[in-house]
N, C-alpha and C positions, 0 to 999 in steps of 0.2 A: 252384438249381433260379427261377426269377424270380416276384419275385413278382407280388403278381395286376394292380395296376393296372399294370406296369411289361408286361405279359401284355396288357392290355386295349389299352394308350397302342396294344402292336402289333400287335393285330388291327383297331385300326380303322384303321390305315393301310390295312395291307393291304386295310381289303373297301372305303377308299379307292381306292387302285391296281389293283384286281381286280376286286375290284369293282364298277367303277364309279359310285359314289355317293359325293356331295357334300353338304358340310352332315353338321348333328349326328347323328350316331345312337344313338340311344334304347336304351333293352338289353333291352329287349321290347320292339321293335317289330320287324317280320314282316317278315325281309329281302329276301324275295322274294311278297309282298300286299299289301303295308305302303311296304318304300322301294325295290322294280320292282329288284332284283338277276333276273341276268336267265340264267334255267335255265344257256348256256355259259360265267357267268362262274363256279360253283360250282366247275364243276375247277379254277381259276384262284385261286379265294383255297384250296383243299383242297391244294395243291402249292406256294402260298403258302405257307402256315401249314405246310406239313410240314417245308417248306427255313428257312423259322426262323425254329423252337423245335425243328429238329431232331429231328422224331418220326417217324412212321406211326399214322398215323391212321385209322382205319377206318373205311370208305365208308359202312356203315350207322348207324353212332354219329355221322355226319359229317350223313348225307342228313340227320337224325330236330335238330341246331342249325339252328336258323328263325328263333336270337335271335342277337345279343350277350351275352350271357345264358349262352344257352346256349353256343357258343361258346368262352368261355373253359369255363366247365363241363366242355369236352370236351377241351379246354389241357391245363387241372388235373391231368384224374382219368386222362388218359395218361402223362404223365409221373411217376409214383405210381407 
């Protein structure tokens, strides 16, 4: 299992690359309404997460994870 810091750093990298985000990403900002991730990029984010962490992530849970904090929790729950 990866440390929470490693998961966070990997997710931030994924959000910058696949989510087309720049700058700082707060743990509790909504990725879509506050940070501007396009819904079309969400599939790229999901696939990048699955590839990076070697997981299969439930689509319904992914759709509900709208913040960096939620994504970290999702990865940690899926690994457990």
